[in-house]
N, C-alpha and C positions, 0 to 999 in steps of 0.2 A: 494597371495592376493594383492590388490592395497592399498598402504598405503598413505593416504592423509597427506599433510604437515599442521598439525593443532594441537592445544592443547585443553584445556577444554573450552567449549562454555560458555560464560557469559550469565546469564539469563536476564540481562538488555540489550536487543537488541537495536540497533539503526535503526530507521525506515526510510522509503523512504522519501527523501527530494528533491524536484524538483530543488531548486536553492541553496541549502545549504550544501550538503554532497556528499561524494563519496560512493561507494558501495561494491564490493566483489572480491574475487580471488580464483581460484583453481590452484593447482600446475602445472607448465609447465613441470616438470620433475618427475612425479610419478615413483616409483621404485617397481619392483616386488621382494617380499621378501618371504621367507619360514617361516613356523611357528616357526622353530628353531631360527630364527633370531629375533623373537619378544621377548621383555622383559617378564619375568614371570607375571608381573602386569603392562600391558601397560596403559598409561594414557587414561582416558575416552575420547572417540572421540567426534567430533561435531555431530556425527550421532545420538546421543541419543534422540534428540528432535523429529526426524522423526520416530524413533523406539519405542518411549514411554518408555524408560528405566529410565528417570530422575524422581525422586520422590520429592514431595513437603515436606518441614519440618514443615509446619504450615497449618492451615485450610484456611487462607487468606493471601494475599500479597497486599502491597500498591503500587499503580502505579501512576505515574505523566506523563501527556502528555502536551507538550507545543505546541500550535498552532501558526502559523505565516503566513504571506502573502508571497507566493513563488515568486512573481514578484517584491517584494520590499526588496530584499536582505535577506528575512526571519528574519529581525531584529524586525520590529514592531509586537506587539502582536495583535491578532484579537479579537475585542470586540463582545459582544452579542452572544456568542456560548453556545449551550446546547448539551447534549449527552445522549445516552442510552447505557447500557452495554448489549450485546446480546451473547447467545450461538452460536457456530460456525454454527450449522445446522438449526438455527432459521431464516428461510427466512423472510425478511421484518421486523425482530425483533418484531414479534407479541406478544411474551411473554418476554419482557425485564427483565434481572436479576436486573437491576437498571434503574430508569428513572429520568429525571429532573436533571441530573448532570450538575452543572453550572461551568463555567470557570472564574477564577479571573485573569484579565490581560492575557487572553488566555491560562491560565494554568488549566488543569483538574487534580483533585486528587480524587482517588477512590480506593476501595478495590475489589479484585477479588477472587473468590473461587479457591483454589489450591489443594484440596484433590486429591490424586492419582498422576497423571502425570502433574498436573498444569492446568492453564487456557489457552485455545486455541481459544477463541471466538473473538469478535470484538467490537469496539467502533463505534457507529453510531453518527456522528457529523452533527449538523445543525446550520445555522447561522440565525441572525435577517433578516427580510424581509423588502423590500421597494416596493412601486408601481413601475412598470416598466418604468414609466414616470419620475422617480426621477432623479435629477441631479447627484446623486451618480453613475449612470450607464453611464453617459456621452454619447458619440456618439453611444454606443451599445444599447441605449434605444429603438429605433424602432425595432431592431432585437429581443430584449427580449420580447417586447410586442407581436410580431408575434408568439412567442412560447407559449403564453397563449391566444388562440383564443377566449375564452369567455370574454376577457377583451375589453372594449371600451376605447382606449387611450384618447378620447376626454372627457370622464367622468369617470376617474379612480376610482374604488372601490376596495373592498377586493379581487375580482377575478383577479386583476391586480398585486397582490403582488408576487414578486419573491425573492429568497434568495440572499443576498449580495455575498455569497460565494457558490460554488458548494458543495452540500452535500458530505460527505466523509464516507467511511467504512474503518476503520483501523483495520487490522487483526494482531493478536499477534502470531508470529512464530519466534523462538521456544516458546512453552507455557511458561507462567509466573509461576514460582515455588517459588519465594521469592521476597521480596521487591526490587523494581527497584530504585537504588540509583540516577542515573542521569535521568532527564526527557527525555522521548521519543519525538522526534521532528515530528510534523505533519505540512507540508507545504501545505497550501490551495490555490486554484486558485479562483479568483473572478468570479462571474457569467458573468460580463461584458467581461472578457478576454477569458473565456473558448471557445466560438464559434470561435473566431478569431484564437486561438492557434490550434484548430482542423483543421480549414480550411487552415492555413498556412502550416500544415503538409501534405496537399494534400488529405483531407477527408472532406466530408460534415457533419456538426454537426446535429445529430439526437437526440433530447431530450428524445425519447422513448428507447434509448439504453444507455449503460453505458461505462465508460472508466476504464481501468485497468493499474496501474503502478506497475512494478515488479522490485525489486532489489534482487540480490543473494548475499549471504554472507557465507563465511566459518567460522569456529570457531574463527579465528583470526580477522575477520571483514575486510579482504583484498579484494579489488574490483576484480571481475572476468572479464577479457577481452576475447572476442571471444566466448561468450556464446549466443546461439540461443534459443529463447523461442517459445513454440508451444501451441496452444489451440485446437489441434485435429481437429475435423470435422468443427469447427467454422472458421478455418483458411482462407478459400477461400472468405468469406464474410466480413472479417475484414480489418481494416487498421492497419498494424503493423509498429511500430516505434522503433528506437534505438537512444540513445543519440550520437550526433556528434558535436564536437565544442561547447558544452554547450547548444545545442538545440535539441529537438526531431525531427527526420527526417526519411523519408521513404527510403533514399538512402542506409544506411548501412544494412548489412544482419546479423549482430551480435553486441554484446555489445562492447563498447570501454572500456577505463580504469575505467569508473564509474560503469560498470556492469548493467546499467539501460536500461530497455525496457518498451514498452507501447503497449496497444491495444485500439483502439477506435471503436465504433459501436458494442460493445459486447452485445449480447442478455441478458436480465435480467434473473437471476437464478444462478445456481451453475456453476462455471467455474473451470476447472482443468488445471493448468499451468505446463508444463513439460519443463525442461532445458536440452540442449545438448551441449557438448563441440565441439571443432573444428573437432574431429575425428568422430562425430556422436554418441558418447556414451551418454547415459542418465545419467545426473549428479545430478538431483534434481527435485522435484515436490512439488506442494502445491495446496490446494483447497480452494476457496473463494466464496463469494456471490457477485453478480453484480446487481445493481439497476438502474432504469432509471434516466438519468441526474445526475448521481452520479460518483465520482471517488473512486475506490477501491484501497487500498494501500496493497500490499502483499510483504512479505519477503520470499525468497526462500533459503532453506538450502540444502547441499549436502546429498545424499542418497547412499546406496551401489550400 
């Protein structure tokens, strides 16, 4: 069997951070071992999250999520945020487990149900809105107004309002099974910056589609270089990006030392991301929801 270089996976995962964090690693030198070489009681592997073998010790767990502005060094907190807690398969969060979760100085604090194998749902985050003609959007104002065709910029009303930050879906993987001691970081992109970033990466911004940012982690949280992400039949119609020199680019064909990849122009609905290593072996998979004009944040863990 293939033995990964990893220990016990912490339940307080570190989430995707555009400008503020590194991401994952798989071993460069996996070793083929026999059952006899294994210890009688091997340490629990990082695969438990994908296989559902971790058990929660309590009915609920406390989670904290710190939101920040990805393009401002991720240091300033983002004001005016609200969130809903949603089950993983609840498309569009039609039946939220919790609604109206407020953030204080950009910090969300909430409890999740953890019976069984833990909570594997997502947090739907929205920001305050402003008319697209607001000085808050600067030079991007005309473009944002064009994305709300019902709006008359000469006489802005409620139909002209757009969020200050792109809405976000933050998926919890591995499932939350106990209190998270350190806040999970959620780096948001401003609505003013979002179209320009997509276009700079070589793709046209389409508000009817969503974006997906993926990071892969092993149980030690070490970044994985040389990982390729795939969305199956969607692949031909998407723009696929990988981090290179601190920016997302179409040039690379696999992850750098950050382990970060992205897709733009993703059709709304369920998306299944599969990861492959440099040899073409499948090393991880995760399923998430994608929504129009929204960024979905996904963490990907190794599987057998």
